[in-house]
C-alpha positions, 0 to 999 in steps of 0.5 A, spaced: 860 302 123 857 303 117 859 300 110 862 307 108 867 307 114 868 300 115 875 297 115 876 290 112 876 285 117 881 280 116 882 273 119 888 272 123 894 269 119 894 262 123 887 261 119 888 265 113 893 265 106 893 272 103 894 272 095 895 278 090 889 278 085 892 276 078 886 273 075 879 270 076 881 263 074 887 263 079 882 265 085 878 259 083 884 254 082 886 256 089 880 255 092 879 248 089 886 246 091 886 249 098 885 244 104 879 248 108 881 244 115 888 247 114 887 254 111 880 256 112 880 263 109 883 266 103 884 273 103 885 276 096 888 284 095 886 288 089 880 284 087 877 289 081 869 290 082 868 288 075 869 281 078 864 281 083 858 285 081 856 280 075 856 274 080 851 277 085 845 274 082 848 267 081 848 262 087 855 261 087 861 266 086 866 263 081 862 256 081 865 255 088 861 254 095 865 259 098 862 264 103 865 271 101 866 278 103 868 283 099 869 291 100 869 295 094 872 301 097 879 297 099 878 291 093 878 286 099 876 279 098 875 274 103 873 267 101 871 261 107 872 254 106 868 248 109 872 245 114 869 238 117 868 240 124 865 247 123 860 244 118 858 239 123 857 244 128 853 249 124 849 243 122 847 241 129 845 248 131 841 249 125 838 242 126 836 244 134 833 251 131 829 248 126 825 244 131 824 250 135 821 253 128 817 247 127 813 248 133 810 254 130 808 255 123 814 252 120 815 257 114 814 263 119 821 264 120 824 262 113 831 260 112 835 264 108 842 260 108 848 263 106 844 268 101 848 274 099 847 281 102 850 286 097 849 293 100 853 300 100 860 298 099 860 291 102 858 284 099 857 279 104 855 272 105 853 269 112 854 261 114 846 261 116 841 266 116 833 267 117 828 272 116 820 272 118 815 271 112 811 277 115 815 283 115 813 289 119 811 295 115 816 299 111 821 293 113 825 291 106 827 284 105 835 286 104 837 284 111 836 277 115 833 278 122 838 273 125 845 271 122 850 265 124 857 265 123 862 259 125 869 259 126 875 257 130 877 260 138 884 263 135 879 267 130 874 269 135 876 276 135 875 276 127 868 273 128 866 278 133 868 283 128 863 280 123 858 280 128 859 288 129 859 289 121 852 285 120 849 289 126 852 296 124 852 295 117 844 294 117 843 299 122 840 294 127 836 291 122 839 285 123 837 284 130 842 278 133 848 275 130 850 268 133 857 266 133 860 259 134 868 258 135 869 250 135 876 248 138 878 241 139 876 240 146 872 246 147 867 251 143 863 257 145 857 260 143 855 267 143 850 272 141 851 279 139 846 285 139 846 292 137 847 297 143 847 304 144 854 305 141 854 299 136 854 291 136 855 288 143 856 281 146 849 279 150 851 272 152 856 267 151 856 259 153 862 255 153 862 247 152 868 244 155 872 237 156 874 237 164 880 234 166 876 228 168 873 227 161 866 230 162 863 234 158 861 241 161 856 246 159 858 253 162 853 259 162 847 256 159 842 256 157 843 260 150 837 264 148 834 267 142 828 272 143 822 271 139 822 279 138 830 278 135 828 272 130 821 275 128 821 282 129 815 283 133 813 281 140 809 274 141 802 274 141 800 272 148 794 268 145 799 263 142 803 260 147 807 257 142 810 264 140 816 264 145 823 265 146 828 259 144 831 257 150 837 252 148 838 249 155 845 246 158 843 239 157 840 240 150 847 243 148 851 238 151 847 232 148 847 236 141 855 239 141 858 234 146 860 230 140 865 235 138 869 236 144 869 228 146 873 226 140 867 224 136 866 230 131 
């Protein structure tokens, strides 16, 4: 799936409201007035490229905090809001991953956040992303090594489409995409990597509330390899250079509040 033949990945109608493009001020107004907990995605059709291009060097599209995806060929714009539970889940993941990063040189893996990537026919912003400070020879800084997206169980196939897009659009320069789908009494965390035929699911962990009201973690641990994040093998002389292994109890402690009613 290159940017040359990518078909726009549209969220399910239960999570998304579609509007035809009329003017930029209306996009801004609709985003500001939409409750992201009710309609997290806005989909605009026939958006002119002249609206998108001038904002690529700025921090915020139309002075919003929305995460955007834009396809020049189809003139399709997707904007994602910031609902509470998904933002909390993102923060919890980022905090635990930060503690791993700080066991190394804390700036060796740089957090890029929602830095915009504009390449070919696509403009896209992740929820979180990272890139090693020291890149392999010849590697451009266009692509993060690791990307994170958070969403909803009913939008899981949409999230998986996002993972495939990053992996295949970058031709494997994005080494792994972490997805988190957050429901009321369950959530899933999965990692996608590049396979022989494109993006593929590598592993999935689920956090659930049992019938007895106990939070359970199924399928752990969750692993991001050192090579996926840093684009090189760990130095055997440096024991701190290792894979990030997010154990079941750590996941339960960190994310249990999202499925036991406290999130």
